[in-house]
C-alpha positions in Angstrom: 0.0 -0.1 -0.1 1.4 3.4 -0.9 2.0 6.4 1.8 -1.2 8.3 0.3 -3.3 5.4 0.6 -2.0 4.3 4.1 -3.1 7.9 5.1 -6.8 7.8 3.8 -7.3 4.3 5.4 -5.6 5.7 9.0 -8.0 8.6 8.7 -11.4 6.7 7.4 -10.2 3.4 9.3 -12.0 0.8 8.5 -13.9 0.1 5.0 -16.6 -1.9 6.5 -17.0 0.4 10.1 -17.5 3.6 10.4 -15.7 6.2 8.3 -14.6 9.1 9.9 -13.2 11.8 7.9 -11.4 14.1 11.0 -10.2 17.7 10.2 -10.3 16.7 6.3 -14.3 17.7 6.6 -13.4 20.6 7.7 -11.6 21.2 4.7 -13.7 20.5 2.5 -16.2 22.4 4.0 -14.4 25.2 2.5 -14.9 24.6 -1.2 -17.1 25.5 -3.1 -20.0 22.6 -4.9 -19.0 23.5 -8.3 -14.8 23.1 -7.6 -15.6 20.0 -5.2 -17.7 18.6 -8.5 -14.9 19.2 -10.3 -12.1 17.8 -7.8 -14.4 14.3 -7.5 -14.8 14.5 -11.5 -10.9 14.0 -11.7 -10.6 10.9 -8.7 -13.3 9.3 -10.6 -11.4 10.2 -14.3 -7.7 8.5 -12.0 -9.5 5.6 -11.2 -10.9 5.0 -14.3 -7.4 5.0 -15.4 -7.9 7.5 -17.8 -5.6 10.5 -16.4 -2.5 9.3 -14.8 -3.0 11.1 -11.8 -4.8 14.7 -10.0 -2.8 17.5 -10.4 -3.4 18.7 -6.9 -0.6 21.5 -7.3 -2.7 23.0 -10.2 -6.1 22.2 -8.7 -4.6 24.1 -5.8 -3.4 27.1 -7.8 -7.0 27.3 -9.7 -8.7 27.2 -5.8 -6.0 29.8 -4.7 -7.1 32.4 -7.2 -10.6 31.6 -7.0 -10.3 32.9 -3.5 -10.1 29.5 -1.6 -7.7 29.4 1.4 -6.0 26.4 0.7 -2.7 24.5 0.6 -1.5 21.6 -1.7 -0.6 19.4 1.8 -4.3 19.7 2.6 -5.9 19.7 -1.0 -3.9 15.7 -1.2 -5.9 14.8 2.6 -8.8 15.6 0.4 -8.0 13.6 -2.5 -7.0 10.8 -0.4 -10.4 10.2 1.7 -12.5 10.6 -1.5 -10.5 8.3 -3.5 -10.5 5.7 -0.8 -14.4 6.6 -0.3 -14.8 5.3 -3.8 -12.4 2.4 -4.3 -14.0 1.2 -1.4 -17.8 1.9 -2.7 -16.6 0.5 -6.0 -15.2 -2.9 -4.1 -18.0 -3.2 -1.8 -20.8 -2.5 -4.8 -22.2 0.2 -3.2 -25.7 1.9 -4.5 -26.1 5.7 -4.3 -27.9 5.1 -2.0 -25.8 3.3 0.0 -23.4 5.7 -0.1 -25.2 8.6 1.1 -25.8 6.4 4.0 -22.6 5.4 4.8 -21.1 9.2 4.3 -23.9 10.2 6.9 -23.0 8.2 9.6 -19.5 9.1 8.9 -17.8 10.6 11.5 -16.2 14.4 11.4 -19.6 14.5 9.2 -19.2 15.8 5.5 -21.9 19.0 4.6 -24.8 18.1 2.7 -23.6 19.7 -0.4 -20.0 17.5 -1.0 -22.3 14.2 0.0 -25.1 15.4 -2.9 -21.8 15.8 -5.1 -20.6 12.5 -3.9 -23.7 11.2 -4.9 -24.1 12.4 -8.3 -21.0 11.7 -9.4 -20.8 7.8 -8.2 -24.5 7.5 -9.4 -23.0 8.7 -13.0 -19.5 7.3 -13.3 -19.1 5.0 -10.4 -19.6 1.7 -12.1 -17.2 2.1 -14.7 -14.2 2.1 -12.1 -12.5 -1.6 -12.1 -12.9 -3.3 -9.3 -11.2 -6.0 -8.8 -8.2 -6.4 -6.8 -5.4 -5.4 -9.0 -6.7 -3.2 -10.5 -7.1 -1.1 -7.2 -4.0 -2.1 -6.6 -2.4 -0.4 -10.1 -4.9 2.6 -8.7 -2.8 3.2 -5.0 0.8 1.9 -5.8 1.2 4.8 -8.7 1.3 5.2 -12.3 4.6 5.6 -14.2 4.4 9.3 -16.0 7.8 9.9 -17.8 11.1 8.0 -18.1 13.8 9.5 -19.7 17.3 8.0 -20.2 20.5 9.6 -22.1 23.7 8.3 -22.3 27.2 10.0 -21.1 30.7 9.8 -20.3 31.3 9.4 -16.4 33.7 12.8 -15.7 33.2 11.8 -11.5 30.8 8.8 -10.6 30.5 7.0 -7.1 29.4 3.6 -9.3 32.0 4.4 -12.4 35.4 4.1 -11.2 37.4 4.9 -14.0 37.2 8.6 -15.8 35.7 8.7 -19.2 33.5 5.3 -18.7 30.1 5.3 -20.5 27.2 5.4 -18.3 23.3 5.9 -18.3 21.3 8.2 -16.8 18.0 7.3 -16.1 15.2 9.8 -15.0 11.3 8.7 -13.5 8.3 10.9 -12.9 5.8 8.7 -10.4 2.6 10.1 -9.6 0.7 8.4 -6.7 -2.8 8.0 -5.7 -3.4 11.5 -4.3 -1.5 12.8 -7.3 1.3 13.7 -6.2 4.6 13.5 -8.9 8.1 12.5 -7.3 11.1 12.4 -9.9 14.1 10.2 -9.3 17.5 10.6 -11.2 19.6 7.8 -10.8 23.0 6.5 -12.7 23.7 2.8 -14.3 27.5 1.5 -15.8 26.7 0.0 -19.0 26.4 -3.3 -17.7 23.8 -2.4 -15.3 21.8 -1.0 -18.1 22.2 -3.8 -19.8 20.7 -6.4 -16.9 17.8 -3.7 -17.0 17.6 -4.1 -20.3 17.2 -7.8 -20.5 14.5 -7.7 -17.3 12.5 -5.6 -19.3 12.5 -7.9 -22.6 11.8 -10.7 -20.3 8.8 -9.1 -18.7 7.6 -8.0 -22.6 8.2 -12.2 -23.7 5.5 -13.1 -20.7 3.3 -10.2 -21.6 3.2 -11.7 -25.1 1.8 -14.5 -23.6 -1.1 -13.1 -21.6 
């Protein structure tokens, strides 16, 4: 489970028991209904694998431009909580009425307008969310956003002992369930890259048999 999903689970508690939105409910109360609906739409699209992530940074900037005092970390809490709600609703095959009932019985009660938005979005698009455990795990583990590499010649490196040795620099961007994008850059020697490449060839060969 990713850190984002773990935080959501800790906030909301056992999926089968009463949900507890805690302080996240207070954050949701500050978001106008139309912007909250847009946020829920993006979360649904992310769970449907139509977009790689919910862009919380961009949304936060738009919210602030609309006069809403909110920071990206608070918006990520909302995304985590609503993603958990929709994922659990899909897994448990909740009807819109069941979802409203669960939300109404939650601790840290959500405002009525937010419950209406969640019920409407779920009624319109909830049935298209993949409910298999494998698909659910893909949604919370994260998605590869970008992958780049370049070949260079070592001038100073921890892994390349001698100068002017060739090396490969890898740069990856991964989005977690909340939409937070992390960038990682690392170096590999040519033998390490060749091993990396061979593993990808093995994966490709396995996929061809599926």
